[in-house]
N, CA and C of each residue as an Amber inpcrd file, in Angstrom:
protein
   612
 -21.4180000  27.6830000   8.3560000 -20.0820000  27.9260000   8.9290000
 -19.6940000  26.7490000   9.6900000 -20.5860000  26.2800000  10.6550000
 -20.1820000  25.1930000  11.4710000 -19.9550000  23.8350000  10.6880000
 -20.8590000  23.6650000   9.6360000 -20.7270000  22.4970000   8.9090000
 -19.4840000  22.5040000   8.0800000 -19.0140000  23.6740000   7.5410000
 -17.8460000  23.7470000   6.8010000 -16.6170000  23.4510000   7.6340000
 -16.6080000  23.9610000   8.8620000 -15.4940000  23.7310000   9.8470000
 -15.5210000  22.2700000  10.2000000 -16.6170000  21.6100000  10.2990000
 -16.7220000  20.2240000  10.6110000 -16.0430000  19.3870000   9.6620000
 -16.4360000  19.7300000   8.3100000 -15.9440000  19.0390000   7.1090000
 -14.4050000  19.2150000   7.0530000 -13.8260000  20.3700000   7.3690000
 -12.4860000  20.6330000   7.3230000 -11.7320000  19.7580000   8.3410000
 -12.2450000  19.6980000   9.5690000 -11.7400000  18.8760000  10.6240000
 -11.6460000  17.4800000  10.2930000 -12.7900000  16.9650000   9.6860000
 -12.8410000  15.5930000   9.2640000 -11.8130000  15.2740000   8.1100000
 -11.5720000  16.2240000   7.1810000 -10.6610000  15.9960000   6.2020000
  -9.2990000  15.9590000   6.7070000  -8.9050000  16.8610000   7.6420000
  -7.6030000  16.9590000   8.1790000  -7.3350000  15.6000000   9.0550000
  -8.3600000  15.1850000   9.6710000  -8.2030000  13.8600000  10.5090000
  -7.9400000  12.6790000   9.5130000  -8.6800000  12.7430000   8.4670000
  -8.5820000  11.6080000   7.5180000  -7.2170000  11.6160000   6.8560000
  -6.8250000  12.8610000   6.4770000  -5.3460000  12.8870000   5.8940000
  -4.2660000  12.3460000   6.8720000  -4.3710000  12.8280000   8.1150000
  -3.4440000  12.4290000   9.1400000  -3.4830000  10.9350000   9.4550000
  -4.5310000  10.2930000   9.1170000  -4.6090000   8.8350000   9.3820000
  -3.9620000   8.0500000   8.1730000  -3.7140000   8.6840000   7.0610000
  -2.9870000   7.9650000   6.0240000  -1.5760000   7.7510000   6.3600000
  -1.0280000   6.4680000   6.1500000   0.3440000   6.1900000   6.3660000
   1.2660000   7.1720000   5.6240000   2.3340000   7.6290000   6.1880000
   3.3520000   8.5100000   5.6010000   4.2980000   7.6290000   4.7880000
   3.9340000   7.2690000   3.6030000   4.6810000   6.2160000   2.7680000
   6.0820000   6.9170000   2.3510000   6.1150000   8.3010000   2.2610000
   7.3180000   8.9980000   1.8820000   8.3730000   8.7370000   2.9130000
   7.9910000   8.5370000   4.1640000   8.9580000   8.3570000   5.3070000
   9.5570000   6.8970000   5.3020000   8.9150000   6.0030000   4.4720000
   9.3200000   4.6730000   4.4750000  10.4700000   4.3990000   3.5790000
  11.6230000   4.7160000   4.1220000  12.8210000   4.5790000   3.2640000
  13.5430000   3.2480000   3.5380000  13.3790000   2.3190000   2.7200000
  14.0520000   1.0020000   2.9100000  15.5210000   1.1770000   2.6230000
  16.3830000   0.5200000   3.4930000  17.8060000   0.6030000   3.4340000
  18.3060000  -0.5260000   2.4570000  19.0200000  -0.1630000   1.4270000
  19.5620000  -1.2280000   0.4770000  20.9450000  -1.6290000   0.8550000
  21.5670000  -1.0640000   1.8630000  22.9450000  -1.4090000   2.3120000
  22.7690000  -2.5640000   3.2940000  23.1930000  -3.9030000   3.0450000
  23.0840000  -4.9230000   3.9720000  23.8700000  -4.6760000   5.2660000
  24.8730000  -3.7660000   5.2240000  25.5770000  -3.6300000   6.4620000
  24.7190000  -2.8320000   7.5100000  23.7020000  -2.2520000   7.1060000
  22.8310000  -1.4950000   7.9740000  21.6410000  -2.2770000   8.5040000
  21.4550000  -3.5860000   8.0080000  20.3070000  -4.3500000   8.3630000
  20.4410000  -4.8310000   9.8030000  19.3290000  -4.8480000  10.5810000
  19.3150000  -5.2450000  11.9090000  19.4270000  -6.7600000  12.0330000
  20.3390000  -7.2480000  12.8810000  20.4450000  -8.6940000  13.1700000
  19.3200000  -9.0380000  14.2870000  19.0100000 -10.3240000  14.1990000
  18.1010000 -10.7480000  15.1530000  17.1740000 -11.8520000  14.6370000
  16.1180000 -12.1220000  15.4210000  15.2770000 -13.1420000  15.0070000
  14.0540000 -12.6880000  14.2860000  13.7730000 -13.2710000  13.0280000
  12.7430000 -12.8000000  12.2540000  11.7250000 -13.8760000  11.9210000
  10.4600000 -13.5810000  11.7000000   9.5100000 -14.5150000  11.1170000
   9.0280000 -14.1620000   9.7140000   8.6210000 -15.1440000   8.9460000
   8.1600000 -14.7800000   7.6420000   6.8160000 -13.9590000   7.6270000
   6.6480000 -12.9270000   6.9420000   5.4950000 -12.1750000   6.6890000
   4.8050000 -12.8400000   5.4680000   3.9030000 -13.7380000   5.7730000
   3.2760000 -14.6320000   4.7500000   2.5680000 -13.8020000   3.6860000
   1.9680000 -12.7090000   4.0840000   1.1190000 -11.8790000   3.0530000
   1.9070000 -11.3910000   1.9730000   3.2120000 -11.2630000   2.1040000
   4.1060000 -10.6590000   1.0470000   5.2830000 -11.5850000   0.6910000
   5.0990000 -12.9320000   1.0060000   6.0270000 -13.8570000   0.6240000
   5.5380000 -14.9560000  -0.3950000   6.1280000 -14.9960000  -1.5130000
   5.6020000 -15.9710000  -2.6120000   6.6810000 -16.9240000  -3.1120000
   6.3100000 -18.1380000  -3.3160000   7.2030000 -19.0220000  -3.9070000
   6.7130000 -19.3800000  -5.3350000   7.4730000 -18.8320000  -6.3440000
   7.0370000 -19.1050000  -7.7090000   7.8790000 -20.2030000  -8.3380000
   7.2270000 -20.9190000  -9.2800000   7.9910000 -22.0060000  -9.9480000
   7.5000000 -21.8540000 -11.4560000   8.5460000 -22.3470000 -12.3520000
   8.3460000 -22.3300000 -13.6980000   8.9510000 -23.5600000 -14.3650000
   8.2810000 -24.2280000 -15.2840000   8.8310000 -25.3000000 -16.0510000
   8.3730000 -25.3330000 -17.4460000   9.1960000 -25.9850000 -18.3220000
   8.7920000 -26.0270000 -19.7800000   7.5810000 -26.9230000 -19.9730000
   6.6680000 -26.4420000 -20.8170000   5.4010000 -27.1840000 -21.0700000
   5.4590000 -27.6960000 -22.5150000   5.7520000 -28.9890000 -22.7460000
   5.7740000 -29.6680000 -24.0420000   6.7360000 -28.9670000 -25.0070000
   7.7350000 -28.3080000 -24.4910000   8.7090000 -27.6250000 -25.4000000
   8.1680000 -26.2890000 -25.9830000   6.9200000 -25.8530000 -25.6200000
   6.3750000 -24.7560000 -26.2940000   6.5060000 -23.5240000 -25.4730000
   6.1730000 -23.5220000 -24.1730000   6.1820000 -22.2980000 -23.3260000
   6.6260000 -22.6990000 -22.0120000   7.0780000 -21.6960000 -21.2270000
   7.2330000 -21.8990000 -19.8020000   6.0410000 -21.6230000 -19.0350000
   5.6320000 -22.5500000 -18.1540000   4.4170000 -22.3420000 -17.3980000
   4.6690000 -22.0570000 -16.0150000   3.9900000 -21.0820000 -15.4510000
   4.3240000 -20.6890000 -14.0010000   3.2220000 -21.0020000 -13.0700000
   3.5940000 -21.0890000 -11.8540000   2.6980000 -21.3070000 -10.7070000
   3.2350000 -20.7780000  -9.4800000   2.4840000 -20.7720000  -8.3480000
   2.8690000 -20.1750000  -7.1060000   2.3360000 -20.8670000  -5.9460000
   3.1170000 -20.7920000  -4.8320000   2.6350000 -21.1850000  -3.6010000
   2.5850000 -20.0100000  -2.6210000   1.7050000 -19.9040000  -1.7480000
   1.4390000 -18.8200000  -0.7360000   1.3050000 -19.3900000   0.6170000
   1.0470000 -18.3620000   1.5960000   0.8890000 -18.7290000   2.8920000
   2.0030000 -19.4710000   3.5360000   3.1740000 -18.9520000   3.1740000
   4.4580000 -19.5190000   3.6340000   4.8430000 -18.9940000   4.9950000
   5.2730000 -19.9340000   5.8430000   5.7000000 -19.6290000   7.2190000
   7.1340000 -20.0270000   7.4340000   7.6850000 -19.4420000   8.4880000
   9.1510000 -19.8500000   8.8510000   9.8510000 -18.7930000   9.5570000
  11.1290000 -18.9910000   9.8070000  11.9450000 -18.1500000  10.6660000
  13.2270000 -17.8390000  10.1340000  13.9140000 -16.7140000  10.3530000
  15.2130000 -16.4150000   9.9630000  15.9720000 -15.8280000  11.1780000
  17.0350000 -16.4790000  11.5860000  18.0110000 -15.9520000  12.5070000
  19.1180000 -15.3020000  11.7100000  18.9790000 -13.9580000  11.6590000
  19.8500000 -13.2080000  10.7390000  21.0280000 -12.5560000  11.6040000
  22.2720000 -12.8720000  11.1240000  23.4700000 -12.3110000  11.5820000
  24.0780000 -11.4290000  10.5280000  23.7790000 -10.1480000  10.4890000
  24.1870000  -9.3030000   9.3440000  25.5970000  -9.0880000   9.3210000
  26.2550000  -9.0900000  10.4980000  27.7750000  -8.9890000  10.5570000
  28.5640000 -10.2560000  10.0490000  27.9720000 -11.4180000  10.5530000
  28.5940000 -12.6770000  10.0690000  27.4150000 -13.6060000   9.4530000
  27.1420000 -13.2560000   8.1430000  26.0850000 -13.9630000   7.5230000
  26.1770000 -15.5420000   7.6250000  27.2500000 -16.0640000   7.6250000
  27.4760000 -17.5020000   7.7280000  26.8750000 -18.0710000   9.0360000
  26.5680000 -17.3360000   9.9530000  25.9530000 -17.7700000  11.1710000
  24.4580000 -17.6790000  11.1200000  23.9660000 -17.0510000   9.9370000
  22.5070000 -16.9850000   9.8660000  21.8290000 -18.4580000   9.5600000
  20.5450000 -18.6140000   9.9310000  19.8250000 -19.8330000   9.8320000
  18.3990000 -19.5250000   9.2180000  17.9680000 -20.4170000   8.3700000
  16.6410000 -20.1090000   7.7320000  15.8360000 -21.4350000   7.8180000
  14.5430000 -21.3310000   8.1560000  13.7280000 -22.4770000   8.1240000
  12.2720000 -21.9720000   7.4900000  11.9270000 -22.8060000   6.4470000
  10.7960000 -22.2900000   5.6770000   9.7790000 -23.4360000   5.4870000
   8.4620000 -23.2440000   5.6790000   7.4810000 -24.3020000   5.3990000
   6.4360000 -23.7120000   4.4530000   6.1140000 -24.6040000   3.5050000
   5.3000000 -24.2080000   2.3760000   4.0660000 -25.1180000   2.3840000
   2.8760000 -24.6070000   2.4330000   1.6770000 -25.5770000   2.4190000
   1.3460000 -25.9260000   1.0130000   1.4410000 -27.1980000   0.6510000
   1.2700000 -27.6130000  -0.7730000  -0.1130000 -27.1360000  -1.2850000
  -1.1310000 -27.3030000  -0.4840000  -2.5090000 -26.9830000  -0.9710000
  -2.6490000 -25.5860000  -1.4590000  -1.6330000 -24.6670000  -1.1530000
  -1.7100000 -23.3150000  -1.5240000  -1.3630000 -23.1570000  -3.0280000
  -0.9550000 -24.2420000  -3.7310000  -0.5760000 -24.0360000  -5.1170000
  -1.6140000 -23.4900000  -5.9630000  -1.0560000 -22.4920000  -6.8590000
  -2.1670000 -21.8160000  -7.7390000  -1.5180000 -21.6100000  -9.1580000
  -2.3220000 -21.8190000 -10.1220000  -1.9480000 -21.6320000 -11.5490000
  -3.1050000 -20.7990000 -12.1750000  -2.9320000 -20.4680000 -13.3830000
  -3.9810000 -19.7120000 -14.1370000  -5.1300000 -20.6410000 -14.5370000
  -4.9090000 -22.0180000 -14.3210000  -5.9910000 -23.0030000 -14.7220000
  -6.5000000 -23.5490000 -13.5340000  -7.7340000 -23.5480000 -13.2000000
  -8.3790000 -24.1630000 -12.1120000  -8.2540000 -25.7990000 -12.2290000
  -8.3350000 -26.2320000 -13.4450000  -8.2430000 -27.6330000 -13.5740000
  -6.8620000 -28.1940000 -13.2030000  -5.8640000 -27.4610000 -13.7370000
  -4.4770000 -27.9180000 -13.4540000  -4.1220000 -27.6730000 -11.9640000
  -4.6210000 -26.6590000 -11.3290000  -4.3910000 -26.4400000  -9.9390000
  -4.9000000 -27.5980000  -9.1110000  -6.0230000 -28.1120000  -9.4140000
  -6.6880000 -29.2690000  -8.7920000  -5.8780000 -30.4280000  -8.9720000
  -5.4110000 -30.6260000 -10.2650000  -4.6010000 -31.7870000 -10.5170000
  -3.2480000 -31.8180000  -9.8820000  -2.6510000 -30.6940000  -9.5810000
  -1.3690000 -30.5840000  -8.9260000  -1.5540000 -30.9810000  -7.4990000
  -2.5960000 -30.7300000  -6.9110000  -2.7690000 -31.1660000  -5.5200000
  -3.0500000 -32.6710000  -5.3870000  -3.3370000 -33.3350000  -6.4740000
  -3.7510000 -34.7420000  -6.4390000  -2.6070000 -35.6560000  -6.3840000
  -2.8760000 -36.9400000  -6.3530000  -1.8710000 -38.0250000  -6.1530000
  -0.7630000 -38.0220000  -7.2710000  -1.2140000 -37.6890000  -8.4980000
  -0.2220000 -37.8510000  -9.6320000   0.9130000 -36.8220000  -9.4800000
   0.6620000 -35.7750000  -8.7550000   1.6030000 -34.7390000  -8.6960000
   2.0620000 -34.4960000  -7.3120000   1.6630000 -33.4160000  -6.6210000
   2.2470000 -33.2290000  -5.1880000   1.5970000 -33.9370000  -4.2100000
   0.3770000 -34.5830000  -4.4120000  -0.3600000 -35.3100000  -3.3300000
  -0.3900000 -34.5820000  -2.0040000  -1.0790000 -33.4910000  -2.0480000
  -1.2070000 -32.5750000  -0.8680000  -1.7280000 -33.2630000   0.3650000
  -2.7040000 -34.1640000   0.0770000  -3.2760000 -34.8910000   1.2910000
  -2.3030000 -35.7610000   2.0410000  -1.3720000 -36.3500000   1.3190000
  -0.4080000 -37.2140000   2.0590000   0.8780000 -36.4620000   2.3840000
   1.2040000 -35.4770000   1.6180000   2.3660000 -34.6660000   1.9040000
   1.9960000 -33.2260000   1.9240000   1.4090000 -32.6920000   2.9990000
   0.7380000 -31.4220000   3.0540000   1.7490000 -30.2150000   3.0610000
   3.0120000 -30.4360000   3.4190000   3.9340000 -29.3400000   3.4110000
   5.3070000 -29.7120000   2.7590000   5.9300000 -28.7090000   2.3440000
   7.3260000 -28.7370000   1.8820000   8.1020000 -27.8940000   2.7490000
   9.3520000 -28.2550000   3.1330000  10.1930000 -27.4170000   3.9170000
  11.6120000 -27.3340000   3.4420000  12.1860000 -26.1270000   3.8210000
  13.5750000 -25.8590000   3.4280000  14.2610000 -25.4830000   4.7730000
  15.3180000 -26.1180000   5.1180000  16.0710000 -25.8720000   6.3510000
  17.5310000 -25.6490000   5.9620000  18.1160000 -24.4400000   6.1900000
  19.5040000 -24.1940000   5.7540000  20.3990000 -24.9280000   6.5120000
  21.5030000 -25.3200000   5.8600000  22.6100000 -26.0050000   6.4830000
  23.8810000 -25.1440000   6.3760000  23.9750000 -24.1900000   5.3690000
  25.1300000 -23.4000000   5.2430000  24.7600000 -22.1430000   4.4790000
  25.4330000 -21.0990000   4.8690000  25.1790000 -19.7320000   4.2540000
  26.5480000 -19.1800000   3.9350000  26.7060000 -18.8270000   2.6280000
  28.0040000 -18.2750000   2.2440000  27.8860000 -16.9560000   1.4800000
  28.4170000 -15.9670000   1.9270000  28.4030000 -14.6290000   1.2080000
  29.2430000 -14.6270000  -0.0040000  28.5730000 -14.1110000  -1.0940000
  29.3720000 -14.0380000  -2.3780000  29.4150000 -12.6550000  -2.9140000
  29.1610000 -11.7020000  -2.1270000  29.0870000 -10.3390000  -2.4970000
  28.4970000  -9.4840000  -1.4720000  28.4360000  -8.1570000  -1.6100000
  27.9540000  -7.2950000  -0.6410000  26.4390000  -7.5780000  -0.3150000
  25.6500000  -7.9210000  -1.2670000  24.2350000  -8.1160000  -1.0640000
  23.7300000  -9.5010000  -1.4680000  24.7100000 -10.4210000  -1.7290000
  24.3010000 -11.7480000  -2.2190000  24.8940000 -12.9060000  -1.4130000
  24.1910000 -13.9730000  -1.3660000  24.6950000 -15.1210000  -0.6250000
  24.2640000 -16.4280000  -1.3310000  24.8310000 -17.5620000  -1.0710000
  24.4540000 -18.8890000  -1.4960000  23.9460000 -19.5790000  -0.2120000
  22.7680000 -20.0850000  -0.2880000  22.2540000 -20.7420000   0.8980000
  21.9760000 -22.2740000   0.5020000  22.6860000 -23.0930000   1.1580000
  22.5790000 -24.4630000   0.9130000  21.7210000 -25.1150000   2.1780000
  20.6630000 -25.9740000   1.6970000  19.8460000 -26.4810000   2.7330000
  19.1490000 -27.7170000   2.3010000  18.3800000 -28.4010000   3.2580000
  17.7220000 -29.6280000   2.9900000  16.2650000 -29.2680000   2.5680000
  15.9040000 -29.6790000   1.3710000  14.5580000 -29.4230000   0.8670000
  13.8640000 -30.7770000   0.9370000  12.6270000 -30.7000000   1.6420000
  11.8060000 -31.8950000   1.7630000  10.5370000 -31.6740000   0.8940000
  10.2840000 -32.3920000  -0.0790000   9.1600000 -32.2880000  -0.9390000
   8.6470000 -33.6940000  -1.3400000   7.3030000 -33.8300000  -1.1870000
   6.7130000 -35.0750000  -1.6520000   7.3270000 -36.3460000  -0.8530000
   7.7920000 -36.0840000   0.3610000   8.3070000 -37.1070000   1.1720000
   9.7090000 -37.4600000   1.0070000  10.4280000 -36.7150000   0.1910000
  11.7540000 -36.9270000  -0.0860000  12.6480000 -35.6650000   0.2590000
  13.7980000 -36.0330000   0.9130000  14.7310000 -34.8360000   1.3080000
  15.9790000 -34.8640000   0.5140000  16.4190000 -33.7490000   0.0140000
  17.5460000 -33.5870000  -0.7760000  18.1320000 -32.2760000  -0.5660000
  19.5340000 -32.1920000  -0.6190000  20.2060000 -30.9340000  -0.4170000
  20.1020000 -30.2210000  -1.7820000  19.7310000 -28.8790000  -1.5090000
  19.5450000 -27.9560000  -2.7450000  20.2650000 -26.5860000  -2.4050000
  20.3690000 -25.7770000  -3.3930000  21.0710000 -24.5100000  -3.2060000
  20.1800000 -23.3950000  -3.7110000  20.1140000 -22.3240000  -2.9080000
  19.4080000 -21.1100000  -3.3410000  20.4020000 -20.0130000  -3.4800000
  20.2270000 -19.1150000  -4.5660000  20.9310000 -17.9000000  -4.6710000
  20.1110000 -16.8220000  -4.0410000  20.5490000 -16.0860000  -3.0040000
  19.8180000 -15.0600000  -2.3460000  20.3480000 -13.6860000  -2.5050000
  19.4050000 -12.7050000  -2.8910000  19.8270000 -11.4000000  -3.0170000
  19.0970000 -10.4910000  -2.0550000  19.7940000  -9.5990000  -1.2680000
  19.0860000  -8.6960000  -0.3710000  18.4250000  -7.6440000  -1.2270000
  17.2160000  -7.3720000  -0.9010000  16.4770000  -6.2480000  -1.5330000
  16.5680000  -4.9330000  -0.7040000  16.0940000  -4.9560000   0.5590000
  16.0430000  -3.8130000   1.3680000  15.4010000  -4.1550000   2.6810000
  15.5840000  -3.0830000   3.6370000  14.9780000  -3.4220000   5.0210000
  14.6590000  -2.0160000   5.5180000  13.6360000  -1.9410000   6.4910000
  13.2860000  -0.7310000   7.1310000  11.9640000  -0.9520000   7.8120000
  11.3900000   0.1000000   8.3680000  10.0720000  -0.0510000   9.0430000
   8.8620000   0.0710000   8.1590000   8.0780000  -0.9780000   8.2040000
   6.9070000  -1.0180000   7.2910000   5.9010000   0.0310000   7.7660000
   5.5270000   1.0550000   6.8750000   4.6750000   2.1120000   7.3200000
   3.2970000   1.6800000   7.6610000   2.8410000   0.4370000   7.2090000
   1.5430000   0.0280000   7.4940000   1.4300000  -0.6430000   8.8810000
   2.3040000  -1.6140000   9.2450000   2.2400000  -2.1630000  10.6220000
   3.3120000  -1.8230000  11.4540000   4.2190000  -0.8960000  11.0930000
   5.2520000  -0.3410000  11.9240000   6.2330000  -1.4560000  12.2920000
   6.3260000  -2.5520000  11.6470000   7.3390000  -3.5770000  11.9280000
   8.5280000  -3.4650000  11.0900000   9.6710000  -3.6400000  11.7290000
  10.9110000  -3.6630000  10.9890000  10.9090000  -4.8900000  10.1040000
  11.1170000  -4.6990000   8.7770000  11.0260000  -5.7710000   7.7020000
  12.2150000  -5.8060000   6.8270000  12.7630000  -7.0600000   6.6280000
  13.8350000  -7.1910000   5.6040000  13.3220000  -8.0630000   4.5410000
  13.7660000  -7.6640000   3.3470000  13.1760000  -8.3960000   2.0200000
  14.3160000  -8.9390000   1.2330000  14.1060000 -10.1880000   0.7020000
  15.1860000 -10.9130000  -0.0510000  14.4640000 -11.5560000  -1.2740000
  15.2680000 -11.8050000  -2.2860000  14.8240000 -12.5380000  -3.4930000
  15.7080000 -13.7610000  -3.6140000  15.1630000 -14.9050000  -3.8000000
  15.9460000 -16.1630000  -3.9230000  15.6110000 -16.8270000  -5.1670000
  16.6120000 -17.4980000  -5.8940000  16.3380000 -18.2390000  -7.0520000
  17.0460000 -19.6140000  -6.9650000  16.5730000 -20.5680000  -7.6350000
  17.2680000 -21.8990000  -7.6610000  16.6230000 -22.7630000  -8.7440000
  17.1670000 -23.9460000  -8.8840000  16.6430000 -24.8820000  -9.9280000
  16.7110000 -26.3080000  -9.2880000  15.5890000 -26.9530000  -9.4080000
  15.5140000 -28.3110000  -8.8420000  14.9960000 -29.2550000  -9.8750000
  15.1690000 -30.5300000  -9.7940000  14.5320000 -31.5250000 -10.6540000
  13.4280000 -32.2260000  -9.8180000  12.3120000 -32.1330000 -10.4410000
  11.0950000 -32.6180000  -9.7200000  11.1020000 -34.1380000  -9.6130000
  11.7130000 -34.7830000 -10.6060000  11.8870000 -36.2950000 -10.5200000
  12.6270000 -36.7630000  -9.3890000  13.5800000 -35.8840000  -8.8650000
  14.4290000 -36.3310000  -7.7490000  13.5270000 -36.3970000  -6.5410000
  12.3930000 -35.8220000  -6.5210000  11.4160000 -35.9130000  -5.3600000
  10.2230000 -36.6930000  -5.6910000  10.3150000 -37.5730000  -6.7010000
   9.3030000 -38.5450000  -7.0310000   8.0810000 -37.8910000  -7.6250000
   8.1770000 -36.6490000  -8.2380000   7.1260000 -36.0690000  -8.9470000
   7.4230000 -36.1500000 -10.4070000   7.0330000 -37.2850000 -11.0940000
   7.5450000 -37.6210000 -12.3080000   6.4210000 -37.6150000 -13.5190000
   5.2900000 -37.2060000 -13.2260000   4.1860000 -37.1740000 -14.1580000
   4.5940000 -36.3080000 -15.4180000   4.4810000 -37.0660000 -16.5750000
   4.6190000 -36.4580000 -17.8950000   6.1730000 -36.0390000 -18.1710000
   7.1020000 -36.4850000 -17.3000000   8.4260000 -36.1760000 -17.7140000
   8.7380000 -37.2630000 -18.8380000   9.4570000 -36.7330000 -19.9070000
  10.1710000 -35.4670000 -20.0520000   9.3530000 -34.4860000 -20.8440000
   8.1530000 -34.8180000 -21.1720000   7.2530000 -33.9500000 -22.0640000
   6.9420000 -32.6630000 -21.3630000   6.5850000 -32.7450000 -20.0850000
   6.5690000 -31.5140000 -19.2400000   7.8400000 -31.4500000 -18.4560000
   8.5030000 -30.3070000 -18.4040000   9.8630000 -30.3160000 -17.9430000
  10.1390000 -30.9100000 -16.5680000  11.3040000 -31.5620000 -16.5000000
  11.7250000 -32.0780000 -15.2280000  12.3750000 -30.9510000 -14.3760000
  13.0330000 -30.0720000 -15.0570000  13.8150000 -28.9400000 -14.4130000
  12.8020000 -27.7840000 -13.9420000  12.8500000 -27.5260000 -12.7080000
  11.8450000 -26.4630000 -12.2510000  12.7050000 -25.2420000 -11.6820000
  12.3550000 -24.1590000 -12.2750000  13.0380000 -22.9790000 -11.8120000
  12.2040000 -22.3240000 -10.6850000  12.8390000 -21.8560000  -9.5700000
  12.2490000 -21.3340000  -8.4350000  12.5830000 -19.8470000  -8.3470000
  11.6470000 -18.9940000  -8.0480000  11.8610000 -17.5240000  -7.7880000
  11.0800000 -17.1420000  -6.6610000  11.7010000 -16.7870000  -5.5530000
  11.0360000 -16.6030000  -4.1560000  11.1920000 -15.1600000  -3.7440000
  10.0270000 -14.5630000  -3.4030000  10.0570000 -13.2490000  -2.8650000
   9.8340000 -13.4990000  -1.3270000  10.8160000 -13.1240000  -0.4790000
  10.6930000 -13.3410000   0.8850000  10.7130000 -12.1630000   1.7890000
   9.6030000 -11.9510000   2.5410000   9.5220000 -10.7960000   3.4900000
   9.5960000 -11.3100000   4.9150000  10.4400000 -10.6720000   5.7590000
  10.6820000 -11.1330000   7.0980000  10.5300000 -10.0220000   8.0490000
   9.6870000 -10.1700000   9.0920000   9.4180000  -9.2540000  10.1890000
  10.3780000  -9.4750000  11.4330000  11.0320000  -8.4930000  11.9180000
  11.8830000  -8.7370000  13.1360000  11.0250000  -8.8520000  14.3380000
  11.3190000  -9.7120000  15.2530000  10.6380000 -10.0380000  16.4370000
  11.2160000  -9.1560000  17.5970000  10.3800000  -8.6300000  18.5550000
  10.9290000  -7.7330000  19.5240000  11.4560000  -8.6890000  20.6380000
């Protein structure tokens, strides 16, 4: 009887320790998002890229361990500011050989240019949940003005770490040759499509 009661107590304790995911209701209305200072939650932020490979297929890769800040003004989005830093050595593809090559001198040269950065210069709302963010992208030692189309996904308290989190998706297109990354152009595409999943945690 005592052992059965003990097992029941342990089971109840275990269940109560499980995060209540049903209560994690992300708000999809941008008007309800909390303004303030945010930092990138690197574990759930990914920078994906895709380019044409010899005209046969689109080949994808990804950067991770992204860091940065977002000063979000939900009421006046134009006053928001974004700063992102991407470690080049975090690049990954489905080919170990290609991943190693991309870090080398012929491509990104991660040893000489260890990071890429994007710093916003203008934010313009184009709809209830969308904006165009213009900023300076520095890659491979070259800085150019680029544009990202940003879509708000949702915001709310993360049931795991209890931190208020806002999520966005951004897309854009750049030409790698503009940044001096010209290996195999035009056989391997010059136009690079970006797709970014950005998670930001509000600072207290």
